[in-house]
py3Dmol code that shows the C-alpha trace and the ligand (Angstrom):
import py3Dmol

protein = """\
ATOM      1  CA  UNK A   1      -0.013  -0.134  -0.088  1.00  0.00           C
ATOM      2  CA  UNK A   2       1.327   3.370  -0.794  1.00  0.00           C
ATOM      3  CA  UNK A   3       1.033   6.502   1.352  1.00  0.00           C
ATOM      4  CA  UNK A   4      -1.578   7.825  -1.028  1.00  0.00           C
ATOM      5  CA  UNK A   5      -3.615   4.733  -0.977  1.00  0.00           C
ATOM      6  CA  UNK A   6      -3.450   4.659   2.861  1.00  0.00           C
ATOM      7  CA  UNK A   7      -4.508   8.377   3.093  1.00  0.00           C
ATOM      8  CA  UNK A   8      -7.538   7.533   0.828  1.00  0.00           C
ATOM      9  CA  UNK A   9      -8.469   4.502   2.799  1.00  0.00           C
ATOM     10  CA  UNK A  10      -8.004   6.528   6.078  1.00  0.00           C
ATOM     11  CA  UNK A  11     -10.239   9.340   4.886  1.00  0.00           C
ATOM     12  CA  UNK A  12     -12.910   6.619   4.098  1.00  0.00           C
ATOM     13  CA  UNK A  13     -12.838   5.096   7.418  1.00  0.00           C
ATOM     14  CA  UNK A  14     -13.160   8.529   9.215  1.00  0.00           C
ATOM     15  CA  UNK A  15     -15.920   9.753   6.738  1.00  0.00           C
ATOM     16  CA  UNK A  16     -17.834   6.473   7.428  1.00  0.00           C
ATOM     17  CA  UNK A  17     -17.617   6.886  11.252  1.00  0.00           C
ATOM     18  CA  UNK A  18     -19.163  10.331  10.728  1.00  0.00           C
ATOM     19  CA  UNK A  19     -15.987  12.575  11.531  1.00  0.00           C
ATOM     20  CA  UNK A  20     -16.823  16.049  10.514  1.00  0.00           C
ATOM     21  CA  UNK A  21     -13.033  16.841   9.628  1.00  0.00           C
ATOM     22  CA  UNK A  22     -12.344  13.470   8.258  1.00  0.00           C
ATOM     23  CA  UNK A  23     -10.073  14.454   5.493  1.00  0.00           C
ATOM     24  CA  UNK A  24      -7.804  16.556   7.840  1.00  0.00           C
ATOM     25  CA  UNK A  25      -7.740  14.054  10.706  1.00  0.00           C
ATOM     26  CA  UNK A  26      -6.902  11.276   8.334  1.00  0.00           C
ATOM     27  CA  UNK A  27      -3.914  13.318   7.186  1.00  0.00           C
ATOM     28  CA  UNK A  28      -2.715  14.477  10.858  1.00  0.00           C
ATOM     29  CA  UNK A  29      -2.755  10.720  11.863  1.00  0.00           C
ATOM     30  CA  UNK A  30      -0.766   9.719   8.802  1.00  0.00           C
ATOM     31  CA  UNK A  31       1.736  12.468   9.362  1.00  0.00           C
ATOM     32  CA  UNK A  32       1.938  11.463  13.001  1.00  0.00           C
ATOM     33  CA  UNK A  33       2.605   7.880  12.246  1.00  0.00           C
ATOM     34  CA  UNK A  34       4.903   8.024   9.366  1.00  0.00           C
ATOM     35  CA  UNK A  35       6.599  11.314  10.582  1.00  0.00           C
ATOM     36  CA  UNK A  36       6.303  13.202   7.312  1.00  0.00           C
ATOM     37  CA  UNK A  37       5.107  16.575   6.415  1.00  0.00           C
ATOM     38  CA  UNK A  38       3.169  17.837   3.612  1.00  0.00           C
ATOM     39  CA  UNK A  39       5.952  18.478   1.176  1.00  0.00           C
ATOM     40  CA  UNK A  40       7.304  15.145   1.761  1.00  0.00           C
ATOM     41  CA  UNK A  41       4.256  13.595   1.020  1.00  0.00           C
ATOM     42  CA  UNK A  42       3.599  15.380  -2.142  1.00  0.00           C
ATOM     43  CA  UNK A  43       7.038  14.193  -3.403  1.00  0.00           C
ATOM     44  CA  UNK A  44       6.735  10.786  -2.388  1.00  0.00           C
ATOM     45  CA  UNK A  45       2.926   9.928  -2.445  1.00  0.00           C
ATOM     46  CA  UNK A  46       3.681   6.776  -4.401  1.00  0.00           C
ATOM     47  CA  UNK A  47       6.176   5.299  -1.789  1.00  0.00           C
ATOM     48  CA  UNK A  48       5.176   2.217  -0.199  1.00  0.00           C
ATOM     49  CA  UNK A  49       4.047   2.480   3.569  1.00  0.00           C
ATOM     50  CA  UNK A  50       6.005  -0.093   5.693  1.00  0.00           C
ATOM     51  CA  UNK A  51       3.568  -2.757   7.019  1.00  0.00           C
ATOM     52  CA  UNK A  52       4.169  -1.995  10.686  1.00  0.00           C
ATOM     53  CA  UNK A  53       3.360   1.561  10.038  1.00  0.00           C
ATOM     54  CA  UNK A  54       0.327   0.629   8.193  1.00  0.00           C
ATOM     55  CA  UNK A  55      -1.086  -1.318  11.068  1.00  0.00           C
ATOM     56  CA  UNK A  56      -0.366   1.280  13.498  1.00  0.00           C
ATOM     57  CA  UNK A  57      -2.090   3.913  11.222  1.00  0.00           C
ATOM     58  CA  UNK A  58      -5.092   1.492  11.167  1.00  0.00           C
ATOM     59  CA  UNK A  59      -5.097   1.259  15.076  1.00  0.00           C
ATOM     60  CA  UNK A  60      -5.122   5.106  15.373  1.00  0.00           C
ATOM     61  CA  UNK A  61      -7.824   5.487  12.788  1.00  0.00           C
ATOM     62  CA  UNK A  62      -9.884   3.135  14.753  1.00  0.00           C
ATOM     63  CA  UNK A  63      -9.602   5.312  17.857  1.00  0.00           C
ATOM     64  CA  UNK A  64     -10.561   8.325  15.994  1.00  0.00           C
ATOM     65  CA  UNK A  65     -13.477   6.537  14.640  1.00  0.00           C
ATOM     66  CA  UNK A  66     -14.448   5.716  18.151  1.00  0.00           C
ATOM     67  CA  UNK A  67     -14.310   9.593  18.693  1.00  0.00           C
ATOM     68  CA  UNK A  68     -11.074   9.671  20.849  1.00  0.00           C
ATOM     69  CA  UNK A  69     -10.146  13.237  20.156  1.00  0.00           C
ATOM     70  CA  UNK A  70      -7.398  13.590  17.734  1.00  0.00           C
ATOM     71  CA  UNK A  71      -5.190  15.387  20.148  1.00  0.00           C
ATOM     72  CA  UNK A  72      -5.308  12.674  22.696  1.00  0.00           C
ATOM     73  CA  UNK A  73      -4.085  10.356  20.089  1.00  0.00           C
ATOM     74  CA  UNK A  74      -1.238  12.368  18.914  1.00  0.00           C
ATOM     75  CA  UNK A  75      -0.715  13.986  22.489  1.00  0.00           C
ATOM     76  CA  UNK A  76      -0.287  17.370  21.517  1.00  0.00           C
ATOM     77  CA  UNK A  77      -2.113  20.503  20.600  1.00  0.00           C
ATOM     78  CA  UNK A  78      -0.696  24.058  19.714  1.00  0.00           C
ATOM     79  CA  UNK A  79      -1.789  27.150  21.699  1.00  0.00           C
ATOM     80  CA  UNK A  80      -0.523  30.513  21.364  1.00  0.00           C
ATOM     81  CA  UNK A  81       1.883  29.162  18.605  1.00  0.00           C
ATOM     82  CA  UNK A  82       3.617  27.161  21.235  1.00  0.00           C
ATOM     83  CA  UNK A  83       3.444  23.158  21.631  1.00  0.00           C
ATOM     84  CA  UNK A  84       1.548  21.649  24.467  1.00  0.00           C
ATOM     85  CA  UNK A  85       1.460  17.978  25.514  1.00  0.00           C
ATOM     86  CA  UNK A  86      -1.838  16.865  26.344  1.00  0.00           C
ATOM     87  CA  UNK A  87      -3.541  13.515  27.482  1.00  0.00           C
ATOM     88  CA  UNK A  88      -6.980  12.631  28.983  1.00  0.00           C
ATOM     89  CA  UNK A  89      -6.250  14.180  32.425  1.00  0.00           C
ATOM     90  CA  UNK A  90      -6.401  17.771  31.036  1.00  0.00           C
ATOM     91  CA  UNK A  91      -8.620  19.785  28.618  1.00  0.00           C
ATOM     92  CA  UNK A  92      -7.397  20.012  25.104  1.00  0.00           C
ATOM     93  CA  UNK A  93      -6.228  23.819  24.833  1.00  0.00           C
ATOM     94  CA  UNK A  94      -8.858  25.839  22.858  1.00  0.00           C
ATOM     95  CA  UNK A  95      -8.396  28.602  20.500  1.00  0.00           C
ATOM     96  CA  UNK A  96     -11.108  30.415  22.349  1.00  0.00           C
ATOM     97  CA  UNK A  97      -8.937  30.594  25.390  1.00  0.00           C
ATOM     98  CA  UNK A  98      -6.333  32.497  23.522  1.00  0.00           C
ATOM     99  CA  UNK A  99      -8.366  35.602  24.123  1.00  0.00           C
ATOM    100  CA  UNK A 100      -7.967  35.044  28.062  1.00  0.00           C
ATOM    101  CA  UNK A 101      -4.023  35.069  27.402  1.00  0.00           C
ATOM    102  CA  UNK A 102      -4.399  38.081  24.971  1.00  0.00           C
ATOM    103  CA  UNK A 103      -6.365  40.009  27.620  1.00  0.00           C
ATOM    104  CA  UNK A 104      -3.935  39.320  30.329  1.00  0.00           C
ATOM    105  CA  UNK A 105      -1.039  40.081  28.045  1.00  0.00           C
ATOM    106  CA  UNK A 106      -2.403  43.629  27.487  1.00  0.00           C
ATOM    107  CA  UNK A 107      -2.554  44.340  31.216  1.00  0.00           C
ATOM    108  CA  UNK A 108       0.136  42.606  32.767  1.00  0.00           C
ATOM    109  CA  UNK A 109       3.386  44.571  33.691  1.00  0.00           C
ATOM    110  CA  UNK A 110       6.774  43.097  34.389  1.00  0.00           C
ATOM    111  CA  UNK A 111       7.307  42.003  38.064  1.00  0.00           C
ATOM    112  CA  UNK A 112       3.690  41.274  38.496  1.00  0.00           C
ATOM    113  CA  UNK A 113       2.837  38.088  40.406  1.00  0.00           C
ATOM    114  CA  UNK A 114       0.320  36.080  38.141  1.00  0.00           C
ATOM    115  CA  UNK A 115      -1.783  33.255  39.297  1.00  0.00           C
ATOM    116  CA  UNK A 116      -3.734  30.763  37.071  1.00  0.00           C
ATOM    117  CA  UNK A 117      -6.360  28.946  38.917  1.00  0.00           C
ATOM    118  CA  UNK A 118      -7.598  25.603  37.197  1.00  0.00           C
ATOM    119  CA  UNK A 119      -4.413  25.606  35.137  1.00  0.00           C
ATOM    120  CA  UNK A 120      -5.053  22.154  33.540  1.00  0.00           C
ATOM    121  CA  UNK A 121      -2.155  21.538  30.704  1.00  0.00           C
ATOM    122  CA  UNK A 122      -0.835  24.865  31.802  1.00  0.00           C
ATOM    123  CA  UNK A 123      -1.214  26.449  28.476  1.00  0.00           C
ATOM    124  CA  UNK A 124      -2.823  29.750  29.976  1.00  0.00           C
ATOM    125  CA  UNK A 125       0.180  30.680  32.323  1.00  0.00           C
ATOM    126  CA  UNK A 126       2.998  29.054  30.372  1.00  0.00           C
ATOM    127  CA  UNK A 127       2.122  31.074  27.095  1.00  0.00           C
ATOM    128  CA  UNK A 128       1.729  34.268  29.214  1.00  0.00           C
ATOM    129  CA  UNK A 129       4.916  33.590  30.867  1.00  0.00           C
ATOM    130  CA  UNK A 130       6.322  32.891  27.288  1.00  0.00           C
ATOM    131  CA  UNK A 131       5.351  36.204  25.881  1.00  0.00           C
ATOM    132  CA  UNK A 132       5.814  38.416  29.166  1.00  0.00           C
ATOM    133  CA  UNK A 133       9.047  36.532  30.929  1.00  0.00           C
ATOM    134  CA  UNK A 134       9.477  39.219  33.658  1.00  0.00           C
ATOM    135  CA  UNK A 135       6.389  38.027  35.416  1.00  0.00           C
ATOM    136  CA  UNK A 136       6.364  35.798  38.499  1.00  0.00           C
ATOM    137  CA  UNK A 137       4.285  32.800  37.312  1.00  0.00           C
ATOM    138  CA  UNK A 138       1.934  30.481  39.448  1.00  0.00           C
ATOM    139  CA  UNK A 139      -0.356  27.685  38.172  1.00  0.00           C
ATOM    140  CA  UNK A 140      -2.606  25.668  40.454  1.00  0.00           C
ATOM    141  CA  UNK A 141      -5.040  22.701  39.908  1.00  0.00           C
ATOM    142  CA  UNK A 142      -6.783  20.291  42.149  1.00  0.00           C
ATOM    143  CA  UNK A 143      -5.596  17.367  39.829  1.00  0.00           C
ATOM    144  CA  UNK A 144      -2.296  15.884  40.547  1.00  0.00           C
ATOM    145  CA  UNK A 145      -2.479  14.336  36.861  1.00  0.00           C
ATOM    146  CA  UNK A 146      -3.051  17.852  35.286  1.00  0.00           C
ATOM    147  CA  UNK A 147      -0.182  19.199  36.984  1.00  0.00           C
ATOM    148  CA  UNK A 148       2.275  16.657  35.889  1.00  0.00           C
ATOM    149  CA  UNK A 149       1.207  17.620  32.235  1.00  0.00           C
ATOM    150  CA  UNK A 150       1.624  21.397  33.143  1.00  0.00           C
ATOM    151  CA  UNK A 151       4.842  20.697  34.630  1.00  0.00           C
ATOM    152  CA  UNK A 152       6.192  18.943  31.569  1.00  0.00           C
ATOM    153  CA  UNK A 153       4.882  21.846  29.278  1.00  0.00           C
ATOM    154  CA  UNK A 154       6.634  24.341  31.183  1.00  0.00           C
ATOM    155  CA  UNK A 155      10.077  22.247  30.976  1.00  0.00           C
ATOM    156  CA  UNK A 156       9.329  21.664  27.171  1.00  0.00           C
ATOM    157  CA  UNK A 157       8.863  25.535  26.597  1.00  0.00           C
ATOM    158  CA  UNK A 158      11.746  26.176  28.903  1.00  0.00           C
ATOM    159  CA  UNK A 159       9.810  28.219  31.270  1.00  0.00           C
ATOM    160  CA  UNK A 160       9.656  28.555  34.954  1.00  0.00           C
ATOM    161  CA  UNK A 161       6.241  28.278  36.680  1.00  0.00           C
ATOM    162  CA  UNK A 162       5.372  27.681  40.430  1.00  0.00           C
ATOM    163  CA  UNK A 163       2.951  24.786  40.472  1.00  0.00           C
ATOM    164  CA  UNK A 164       0.609  24.299  43.533  1.00  0.00           C
ATOM    165  CA  UNK A 165      -1.801  21.485  43.859  1.00  0.00           C
ATOM    166  CA  UNK A 166      -4.865  23.158  45.378  1.00  0.00           C
ATOM    167  CA  UNK A 167      -8.667  23.267  45.340  1.00  0.00           C
ATOM    168  CA  UNK A 168      -8.778  26.692  44.181  1.00  0.00           C
ATOM    169  CA  UNK A 169      -7.071  28.931  46.917  1.00  0.00           C
ATOM    170  CA  UNK A 170      -7.132  26.234  49.554  1.00  0.00           C
ATOM    171  CA  UNK A 171      -3.378  25.517  49.601  1.00  0.00           C
ATOM    172  CA  UNK A 172      -2.341  28.947  48.249  1.00  0.00           C
ATOM    173  CA  UNK A 173      -0.666  31.599  50.271  1.00  0.00           C
ATOM    174  CA  UNK A 174       0.660  35.198  49.316  1.00  0.00           C
ATOM    175  CA  UNK A 175      -0.932  37.670  47.126  1.00  0.00           C
ATOM    176  CA  UNK A 176      -1.054  38.313  43.499  1.00  0.00           C
ATOM    177  CA  UNK A 177      -1.408  41.120  40.818  1.00  0.00           C
ATOM    178  CA  UNK A 178      -3.389  39.259  38.554  1.00  0.00           C
ATOM    179  CA  UNK A 179      -5.511  36.092  38.722  1.00  0.00           C
ATOM    180  CA  UNK A 180      -6.650  34.256  35.455  1.00  0.00           C
ATOM    181  CA  UNK A 181      -9.032  31.329  35.346  1.00  0.00           C
ATOM    182  CA  UNK A 182     -10.744  29.163  32.791  1.00  0.00           C
ATOM    183  CA  UNK A 183     -12.643  27.248  35.151  1.00  0.00           C
ATOM    184  CA  UNK A 184     -15.235  24.363  34.409  1.00  0.00           C
ATOM    185  CA  UNK A 185     -18.275  26.376  33.382  1.00  0.00           C
ATOM    186  CA  UNK A 186     -20.656  24.152  31.552  1.00  0.00           C
ATOM    187  CA  UNK A 187     -24.178  23.547  33.391  1.00  0.00           C
ATOM    188  CA  UNK A 188     -24.099  19.984  34.477  1.00  0.00           C
ATOM    189  CA  UNK A 189     -27.537  19.503  32.397  1.00  0.00           C
ATOM    190  CA  UNK A 190     -25.753  20.506  29.200  1.00  0.00           C
ATOM    191  CA  UNK A 191     -22.846  18.038  29.400  1.00  0.00           C
ATOM    192  CA  UNK A 192     -24.884  15.314  28.042  1.00  0.00           C
ATOM    193  CA  UNK A 193     -25.240  17.443  24.705  1.00  0.00           C
ATOM    194  CA  UNK A 194     -21.744  18.170  23.964  1.00  0.00           C
ATOM    195  CA  UNK A 195     -19.761  16.417  21.193  1.00  0.00           C
ATOM    196  CA  UNK A 196     -18.884  12.854  21.855  1.00  0.00           C
ATOM    197  CA  UNK A 197     -15.231  13.863  21.847  1.00  0.00           C
ATOM    198  CA  UNK A 198     -15.878  16.367  24.710  1.00  0.00           C
ATOM    199  CA  UNK A 199     -18.490  14.585  26.712  1.00  0.00           C
ATOM    200  CA  UNK A 200     -17.153  11.024  26.465  1.00  0.00           C
ATOM    201  CA  UNK A 201     -13.134  11.608  26.677  1.00  0.00           C
ATOM    202  CA  UNK A 202     -12.137  15.170  28.027  1.00  0.00           C
ATOM    203  CA  UNK A 203     -12.031  15.471  31.867  1.00  0.00           C
ATOM    204  CA  UNK A 204     -15.494  15.835  33.442  1.00  0.00           C
ATOM    205  CA  UNK A 205     -14.106  18.024  36.321  1.00  0.00           C
ATOM    206  CA  UNK A 206     -12.613  20.415  33.953  1.00  0.00           C
ATOM    207  CA  UNK A 207     -16.012  21.020  32.347  1.00  0.00           C
ATOM    208  CA  UNK A 208     -18.677  20.524  34.756  1.00  0.00           C
ATOM    209  CA  UNK A 209     -19.660  24.075  36.276  1.00  0.00           C
ATOM    210  CA  UNK A 210     -22.382  22.412  38.373  1.00  0.00           C
ATOM    211  CA  UNK A 211     -26.182  23.448  38.387  1.00  0.00           C
ATOM    212  CA  UNK A 212     -25.948  26.754  36.575  1.00  0.00           C
ATOM    213  CA  UNK A 213     -22.316  26.476  35.180  1.00  0.00           C
ATOM    214  CA  UNK A 214     -21.511  29.507  37.484  1.00  0.00           C
ATOM    215  CA  UNK A 215     -20.282  27.626  40.674  1.00  0.00           C
ATOM    216  CA  UNK A 216     -16.629  28.269  40.134  1.00  0.00           C
ATOM    217  CA  UNK A 217     -16.889  31.872  39.569  1.00  0.00           C
ATOM    218  CA  UNK A 218     -18.899  32.201  42.671  1.00  0.00           C
ATOM    219  CA  UNK A 219     -16.281  30.210  44.683  1.00  0.00           C
ATOM    220  CA  UNK A 220     -13.259  32.003  43.111  1.00  0.00           C
ATOM    221  CA  UNK A 221     -14.962  35.378  43.877  1.00  0.00           C
ATOM    222  CA  UNK A 222     -15.587  34.506  47.552  1.00  0.00           C
ATOM    223  CA  UNK A 223     -11.857  34.641  48.059  1.00  0.00           C
ATOM    224  CA  UNK A 224     -10.182  36.482  45.015  1.00  0.00           C
ATOM    225  CA  UNK A 225     -10.291  39.812  46.714  1.00  0.00           C
ATOM    226  CA  UNK A 226      -8.328  38.586  49.716  1.00  0.00           C
ATOM    227  CA  UNK A 227      -5.697  37.145  47.282  1.00  0.00           C
ATOM    228  CA  UNK A 228      -5.341  40.244  45.207  1.00  0.00           C
ATOM    229  CA  UNK A 229      -3.112  42.992  45.714  1.00  0.00           C
ATOM    230  CA  UNK A 230      -4.775  46.667  45.592  1.00  0.00           C
ATOM    231  CA  UNK A 231      -5.548  47.382  41.894  1.00  0.00           C
ATOM    232  CA  UNK A 232      -5.168  43.751  40.972  1.00  0.00           C
ATOM    233  CA  UNK A 233      -6.818  42.109  38.021  1.00  0.00           C
ATOM    234  CA  UNK A 234      -9.066  39.213  37.873  1.00  0.00           C
ATOM    235  CA  UNK A 235      -9.589  37.667  34.433  1.00  0.00           C
ATOM    236  CA  UNK A 236     -12.074  34.743  33.686  1.00  0.00           C
ATOM    237  CA  UNK A 237     -12.751  32.897  30.486  1.00  0.00           C
ATOM    238  CA  UNK A 238     -16.748  32.389  30.384  1.00  0.00           C
ATOM    239  CA  UNK A 239     -19.294  30.700  28.355  1.00  0.00           C
ATOM    240  CA  UNK A 240     -20.842  32.621  25.582  1.00  0.00           C
ATOM    241  CA  UNK A 241     -23.951  33.309  27.681  1.00  0.00           C
ATOM    242  CA  UNK A 242     -22.390  34.042  30.865  1.00  0.00           C
ATOM    243  CA  UNK A 243     -21.358  37.615  30.281  1.00  0.00           C
ATOM    244  CA  UNK A 244     -24.102  39.101  32.134  1.00  0.00           C
ATOM    245  CA  UNK A 245     -23.993  36.833  35.244  1.00  0.00           C
ATOM    246  CA  UNK A 246     -20.306  36.839  35.681  1.00  0.00           C
ATOM    247  CA  UNK A 247     -19.972  40.690  35.381  1.00  0.00           C
ATOM    248  CA  UNK A 248     -22.654  41.087  37.877  1.00  0.00           C
ATOM    249  CA  UNK A 249     -21.098  38.603  40.260  1.00  0.00           C
ATOM    250  CA  UNK A 250     -17.797  40.547  39.692  1.00  0.00           C
ATOM    251  CA  UNK A 251     -19.401  43.831  40.452  1.00  0.00           C
ATOM    252  CA  UNK A 252     -21.298  42.410  43.689  1.00  0.00           C
ATOM    253  CA  UNK A 253     -17.757  41.203  44.964  1.00  0.00           C
ATOM    254  CA  UNK A 254     -16.395  44.852  44.771  1.00  0.00           C
ATOM    255  CA  UNK A 255     -14.561  44.863  41.642  1.00  0.00           C
ATOM    256  CA  UNK A 256     -14.207  47.926  39.486  1.00  0.00           C
ATOM    257  CA  UNK A 257     -13.685  48.429  35.796  1.00  0.00           C
ATOM    258  CA  UNK A 258     -15.790  45.218  35.084  1.00  0.00           C
ATOM    259  CA  UNK A 259     -15.846  44.516  31.246  1.00  0.00           C
ATOM    260  CA  UNK A 260     -16.845  41.687  29.036  1.00  0.00           C
ATOM    261  CA  UNK A 261     -14.716  40.939  25.872  1.00  0.00           C
ATOM    262  CA  UNK A 262     -16.010  39.318  22.770  1.00  0.00           C
ATOM    263  CA  UNK A 263     -13.883  36.638  20.846  1.00  0.00           C
ATOM    264  CA  UNK A 264     -13.301  36.601  17.121  1.00  0.00           C
ATOM    265  CA  UNK A 265     -16.820  35.100  16.564  1.00  0.00           C
ATOM    266  CA  UNK A 266     -18.389  37.969  18.400  1.00  0.00           C
ATOM    267  CA  UNK A 267     -19.326  35.991  21.260  1.00  0.00           C
ATOM    268  CA  UNK A 268     -18.871  37.119  25.039  1.00  0.00           C
ATOM    269  CA  UNK A 269     -15.655  35.063  26.012  1.00  0.00           C
ATOM    270  CA  UNK A 270     -13.760  36.894  28.764  1.00  0.00           C
ATOM    271  CA  UNK A 271     -14.823  38.891  31.739  1.00  0.00           C
ATOM    272  CA  UNK A 272     -12.107  41.202  33.363  1.00  0.00           C
ATOM    273  CA  UNK A 273     -12.266  43.444  36.552  1.00  0.00           C
ATOM    274  CA  UNK A 274      -9.952  45.110  38.991  1.00  0.00           C
ATOM    275  CA  UNK A 275      -9.728  45.316  42.743  1.00  0.00           C
ATOM    276  CA  UNK A 276     -11.003  48.582  44.033  1.00  0.00           C
TER     277      UNK A 276
END
"""
ligand_1 = """\
10
LIG
N -14.884 25.778 26.093
C -14.960 24.555 26.584
C -15.863 23.708 25.705
O -16.983 24.270 25.246
C -15.378 24.577 27.982
C -14.277 25.094 28.868
C -14.577 25.128 30.258
O -15.536 24.412 30.839
N -13.802 25.976 30.831
O -15.831 22.529 25.629
"""
view = py3Dmol.view(width=600, height=400)
view.addModel(protein, "pdb")
view.setStyle({"model": 0}, {"cartoon": {"style": "trace"}})
view.addModel(ligand_1, "xyz")
view.setStyle({"model": 1}, {"stick": {}})
view.zoomTo()
view.show()
């Protein structure tokens, strides 16, 4: 079987399984298994695919056909132009979340102490530290397994971040000039309606925002003021329909300059406020 025949067969398998991006995913898996890029492929598509690689490709196609997210198969996802390792203990970094980092990047100053709560893969604080190396960066998560991934990502990107295992603020001490968080924010009742890739494979504890989806904002806002220095920033990623609720909660908790920021699709995506 040639590379070209393998790719055609791969596309067919994924299309039959109802994978929306079947052509792209079949390509990414082939690229991953054979360790080639597009330009190599276009010059050598008639080359034979070694039998062991063909078998491996088949196994990975089967996983993808069963809806395992592509990134959990290849173990990687790019975010803010940086490479991140992922596994099923962490949420796969979303492009939407780049707005959280961009917002922080626009407000942060060198020397600031910045904390990322619910850090997961660490993509938010690691990429902020990459773009603004002069900050002191902390990342925390309740999941030990997630922190292992975050640590590996900081190391791979050659950046130093302090990692703390903590249920929100529970094990944290000190004070910060900026707190960031992309907490779980999907109402429990809506989890069932998510794509199978998300619903069945991504960590439930990274998605489930309890009854109304707002539980983590509520809990973080109870303590954020006490952990922020005067004039400190609090910046949240939110669900597209949570802008009003979360900004009202922030104002009620005494934050000023509260604003909601839209993403590239025009949806509310980030809420930002400042300790008065
Ligand atoms: N944006 C993610 C999704 O739609 C949810 C992320 C989160 O709960 N923090 O799958």
